[in-house]
C-alpha positions, 0 to 999 in steps of 0.5 A: 627098653631093648632098643634103648639098650642097643642104642646105648651100647652102640653109642659107647662103642662109637665113642671108643672108635668102634662100630658094630653092624649086622653080620653077612648072611651065610647064604650071601657068603656062599654066593660070593665064594661061588662067584670067585672060584679060581680056575686052572687054564691052558696058560700055566702060571709063572712067578714074576718078581721077588721071592717075597712080597712084591712077587706075583703068580701070573699066567704065561701070556705076555706076548703083545702086551703094550705096558704095565700099570703099577700103582702102589710103589713099595721098597721093591721094584722086582715085579716091574723089573722082571716085566721090563726085562721082557721089554714091557714098559712100566708106568708106576704111581704113588704119592707117598714115595719119591720114586721106584726102588730102582731106575730103569729106562722102561720105568715112568713114575708119577707122584700121584695116588690113584682114586675115583676122581682126578685132582690134587694128589689123585688121578683116576686109572681111566685118565692115567691109561689114556694119558700114556697108552691110548688106543686098544692095546692089551695091558697088565695091571699090578695094583697094591693101593691099601684098600683104595682098589675098590673105589678105583675098580668101581670108578673105571669103565668096563671098556678100560678094565677090559684093556687089562689082559692080566690083573694082579691085585692085592685086596685089602680089608676082606674081613669086611665080607663078614659085615653086611654093608662091607660085603655089598661093596666087595661083592659088587666090585667082584661082580664087575670084574667077573663079567670079563675075567676069571680068577686064576690064582689066589695067595693069602698075605700072611701078615694078617690071619683069617677071621671066621664066620660060620664055615668060612675063613677069610684072610684080610689080605689076598693077592688075586690074579685075574685073566681076561676070559677071551684069553682062556680056551680051556679051564677047570676048577683049581684045587691045588693050593698053595701053588709050588711057586707060592712064597710067604709074603713076609718072613716075619709071620707064620704062614698059612694055607689058603682056606678051602672055602676060597676054592672048595666052598661048603656044598661045592662039588669036589672035582 
């Protein structure tokens, strides 16, 4: 009878456009937060781009970068303009717009979405990089593609991912970490990244406030900066958030601090 009642409730919710699944075990969440613990390195952080959304904190390690790949084009190109000012060409892509917010001789725009396969309005990160900057030179990735980042990361070979010395990625839908099945996808994605990269900064986008599960608070939107491990000679656990250069993503919404579980999870040593 209980199973029948469960099925009835599940069907009613599905008919209403909702789905319920088991929550993630807290010990699995603990594993995730240990995996992505941010570090402070010998390369200080600097802000690249505007004061609001579109600006990111990156490690000061730009010497020798061959290009930036920046999928997801919004109404500001301040990030790409700042890199172009350093002589770094910027390749941009987004099918939903006609081009970047400003013109620059170092910009190249493709009217395509990034995805896990080539065809139609989509291209893969793999083929995009190979088309414009073949070889082994170091690159930078700035990616804000509204949740498609997980499929792109899982599709891209480790060899291509390692070409990116620095990655600044806005991760969407992180509240799905509370869902048993959503957790597995997100965890796998970060396990792949953490084989070659360290998290060097995390900033919550204040457009969506955290959800809570047990002792954990999970902002649905996080801007995460990663640095390839071979670029780091000194590291220590990062413990001071927000960074002095952090700015709220949107002036329309109340700001909030990065929850401590993202850099001091329950049971973690405070250093």
